[in-house]
N, C-alpha and C positions, 0 to 999 in steps of 0.2 A: 981440920977437915974430916979426919976419921970420926970424930965425935959427932959432926953434923950428919954424916952418912948413917951413923947408928941411930940418931934421933929420927931421921926420916923413915927408916925401916920400922922403928918402934911405933911411929905415928900411923903408918899404913896398916900395921898389924892390929892396932887398937880399933881403927875404923872398920876393918874387916870383921872383927869380933862383934862390934856394935850392930853392923848390918845383919849378921847371922842371928843375933838375939832378936832383932826387929822382925825378920822373916818368921822365926819360930813363934814369936808372939802372935803374929797375924794368923798363922796356921792354927794355933790354939783357939783364937777368937772365932775362926770359921767353924771349927769342930763344936765349939760351945753353942754357936748360933744354930747349927744343925740339930744338936741335942735338944735345944729349947723349942725348936719348931715342931718336933715330933709330938709332944704332948698337946700342942695346939691342934694338930690334925686329928688326934685321938678325941679331943674335946668336941671338934666339929662332928665327928662320927657319932659321938655319944648323944648329940642333940637329935639325931634321927630317932623317931619313935620305934618302940618294940611292938611287933604284931604277935601277940602271945597266943600260941596254939592251944594253951590250956583254957583260954577264954572263948575258943571258937566252937560253934555248933553248926555243922553243915546241915542245911535244910531244917534247921532248928532242932535237930535230934542227935546227930552224931559228932563226936570229936574227930580228931585227925586219925586216930588209931582205933581199929575194931577188928572183929573176927570175919572170916570169909562168910560165915552164915549170916552175920549182921549185914555185910555188904549186899548179899543177895536179897535179904529181907527189906532193906531200906532203899537200895538203888536198883535192884533187879539183877538178872543175869547179865554178865558182861557181853557187850556187842562183839568184842573180839579180844584176843590175847596175843602176846608176843614174848618170847623168852628175852630176858634182859641182856643176856650175853650176846644176843644178836644186835642189840642197840649200842652196847658198850658204853653205858653212862659213866660219868666221872665218879659218881658215888652211889652206893646202895643205902637205902634206909635201914634195911635189916642185915647189916654185916655181922659176921660171926665175931666172937671175942678176939680171935687171933687176926682179924682183918680180912679173912677169906670170904668168898661169896659162894652161895649155893647155886649150882648150875641150873637148878629147876626154878629159881626165882623168875617171876614173869610180871609183865605189865598187864593190867586189866583196863580195857577201854569201855567207857559208858557215857553216852551223850556228850562226847567231846572231852570229857574229863579222863585223867589217867591216874590209875591206882597202882601201887606196888604190892605184890603178893609174895609172901614167903610161907609156905605150908598153910597153916590156918590163920596167919596174920595178914592184915591188910592196912595200908596207910595211903593217905592222899598225897600224890606228888604234884598234880596239876588239876585245878578245879575251874571249870567253865561256868560262867554265870548265864545259863540258858534261861528260858522263860520259867522253867520249873525249879532250877537250882538257885539257892540263895545261901547266905551265911549270916548267922546271928552272932554279933560280936559286941560284948559289953552292953547287951540288950538293945543294940542297934541293928536293924536289918540292912544288909548290903546285898543288892541284886543288880540285874541288868539295867535298872533305871537309875542307879546310884551315879551321881555326877562328881566332878572334881570338887565342886563346892561342898558337897556332902562329905567327901573324904577329907577335906581340909579341916573339918571340925574334929575329926579323930586324929589325923596325922599332919598337923600344920607344917612342921619342919620338913617332912618327907615330900609333901606336895610342893613346897617352895623350891625343892631341888628336882622337880619333875624333869624328865628327859624324854627323848624319843629313841626307838630302837627298831631296826629292821628285823622282823621275825619271819622265819621261813614259812612260806605258805600263807602268810597274813599281810605282808607288807610292813610299812612303818606304823608303829603303834606308840602311844604315850606310855611311859612306865615310871612308877615310883618304886623306890627301894626301901625296905623296912628291915630292921634288925630282928633276929630271932629271940634274943635274950638280953637282959639289961647289962650283964657282965661281959658280953661279947665272947662267950665261950665257943659258940659255933663259928666255924669258918665260913659258913654260908649266910644267905639272907633270903628274904621273900620278895619276889618281884610281883608287883600288881600292875596289870596292863589295862589300858583304856582304849576303846575304839569309838571314834566319833564323839568323844567327850563323855562316854558312859563306861562303867565298869564292865570288863570283858572276861578276863581270867586272871588267876594267880598261880604262881609257881615257886616251889622251894628250889633255890639254886645253890649249888656247891661247886667250888673250884676243882679243877683236875689236878 
């Protein structure tokens, strides 16, 4: 009888051990699946096209970055200005090397477009495709008459993932999202908005 009791205890202990190994194995399998799925998400992101600022010519003449003198020469005097620290944006284009921001940095507004200004430097933050404003990209003209069909020729994957977004003061607009660089170094991306099926404006977006 004592031998039988000992065998029963041994059997229960072995079963408990096996169950523990099974649960541990299932946990490892779950972790492995999660690790495998991450590269797939990255691969999907990498299919979205890059909207390369180095290939952009605004109004056929200006890149994204230029001097204040060039801004006034090619776009004219700003319609209005506002200190950036009053707007408290998530990111500054012209941050200092230590990550600090200059309190004098300001936004320049011209014909609905918004530019960031630091001392003598200016960069486009948001560009409106008005009747006069257009963008030359890879020798293709993008303007207020550009349709989704036209954009599909340049950015097929991004257009396939087109979405809609409520924009303050504008209502619901269609939006496509494009990468800034092929290596995904930037944390941000470029949002391209359409209104009534036509190109409306573009904006460099960065997370907070």
